[in-house]
C-alpha positions in Angstrom: -88.4 15.3 -105.0 -87.9 11.7 -103.7 -84.3 11.8 -102.7 -81.3 9.9 -104.0 -82.2 7.3 -106.7 -81.3 3.6 -106.0 -77.7 2.6 -106.3 -76.4 -1.0 -106.4 -72.8 -0.5 -105.3 -69.4 0.1 -106.6 -69.0 -1.6 -110.1 -65.5 -0.7 -111.2 -62.3 0.6 -109.7 -59.2 1.4 -111.7 -55.5 1.3 -111.3 -53.0 2.8 -113.7 -50.0 0.5 -114.3 -46.8 0.5 -116.4 -47.4 -3.0 -117.8 -51.0 -4.3 -117.8 -49.9 -7.9 -118.5 -47.5 -7.9 -115.6 -50.3 -6.6 -113.4 -52.8 -9.1 -114.8 -50.4 -11.9 -113.9 -50.0 -10.6 -110.3 -53.8 -10.2 -109.6 -54.5 -13.5 -111.2 -51.8 -15.4 -109.2 -52.4 -13.7 -105.9 -56.2 -13.2 -106.0 -57.4 -15.6 -108.7 -59.0 -12.8 -110.6 -59.8 -13.6 -114.3 -59.4 -11.2 -117.2 -62.9 -10.8 -118.6 -61.9 -8.2 -121.3 -58.5 -7.2 -122.5 -57.2 -4.6 -124.9 -53.8 -3.1 -125.5 -54.4 -0.3 -123.1 -56.3 -2.1 -120.3 -57.6 -5.4 -118.9 -60.8 -5.8 -116.9 -60.6 -8.4 -114.1 -63.6 -10.0 -112.4 -63.6 -9.5 -108.6 -65.8 -11.7 -106.5 -69.1 -10.0 -105.6 -69.6 -8.5 -109.0 -67.0 -5.8 -109.1 -64.4 -5.2 -111.9 -60.8 -4.1 -111.4 -59.6 -2.2 -114.4 -55.9 -2.2 -115.1 -55.1 0.7 -117.4 -51.8 1.3 -119.1 -50.5 4.6 -117.8 -51.0 7.3 -120.5 -52.8 4.8 -122.7 -56.1 6.5 -122.9 -57.2 10.1 -123.3 -60.3 10.2 -121.2 -58.7 9.0 -117.9 -55.2 8.6 -116.6 -53.5 8.5 -113.3 -50.1 8.3 -111.7 -48.7 7.7 -108.3 -49.3 5.0 -105.7 -53.0 4.3 -105.0 -54.8 2.2 -102.5 -57.5 -0.5 -102.7 -58.8 -3.1 -100.3 -60.4 -6.4 -100.6 -62.6 -8.0 -98.0 -61.7 -11.4 -96.6 -63.4 -13.6 -94.0 -62.0 -13.3 -90.5 -61.1 -17.0 -90.5 -58.9 -16.5 -93.6 -56.5 -13.9 -92.2 -53.8 -16.4 -91.2 -54.2 -18.2 -94.6 -53.7 -14.9 -96.4 -50.6 -14.1 -94.4 -49.1 -17.5 -95.3 -50.2 -17.1 -99.0 -48.5 -13.8 -99.3 -45.3 -15.0 -97.7 -45.3 -18.2 -99.8 -45.5 -15.9 -102.9 -42.6 -13.7 -101.8 -44.8 -10.7 -101.1 -43.7 -8.6 -98.2 -46.4 -7.6 -95.8 -45.7 -3.9 -95.0 -48.1 -3.5 -92.2 -50.5 -5.5 -90.0 -53.3 -3.4 -88.5 -55.8 -4.3 -85.7 -58.8 -2.0 -85.9 -60.9 -0.7 -82.9 -64.0 -2.4 -84.3 -62.3 -5.8 -84.3 -61.1 -6.0 -87.9 -57.7 -6.9 -89.1 -55.8 -5.7 -92.2 -52.7 -6.8 -94.0 -51.0 -4.3 -96.4 -48.6 -5.1 -99.3 -47.6 -3.7 -102.7 -48.4 -4.7 -106.2 -45.8 -4.6 -109.0 -46.5 -0.8 -109.6 -46.2 0.1 -105.9 -50.0 0.4 -105.3 -50.9 -0.3 -101.7 -53.1 -3.4 -101.5 -55.1 -4.4 -98.4 -56.9 -7.5 -97.4 -59.3 -6.7 -94.5 -61.6 -8.8 -92.3 -65.0 -7.6 -91.1 -64.8 -4.9 -88.4 -62.7 -2.3 -90.3 -65.7 -0.1 -91.0 -69.1 0.2 -89.4 -70.7 -0.9 -92.7 -69.0 -4.2 -92.9 
């Protein structure tokens, strides 16, 4: 037939956390994400660009669950790298790794309260951005 139907992009990504309210406070303070829907077992946070970060309480739902340390990355402008490094330091967040990529991008890696590896990355990490 005509190939793959149209796709608009990634809408949601989920992390499984011990304490959703603690995670909401972290992602609100560090990234400015606002909670757009909250329930006992999860909170949905608006991410710039139209995406949603779901913070599920571990073992709080029967249809999805996860455990362990996961990874997610957020794009930042190249001109904001030093500002992000300072912001994380000011907020007592240890930067675990700084990475310079072959395509010219830079990444900073750090952990959220549940140990998930969070990355902020400038353009030049992937060929697509």
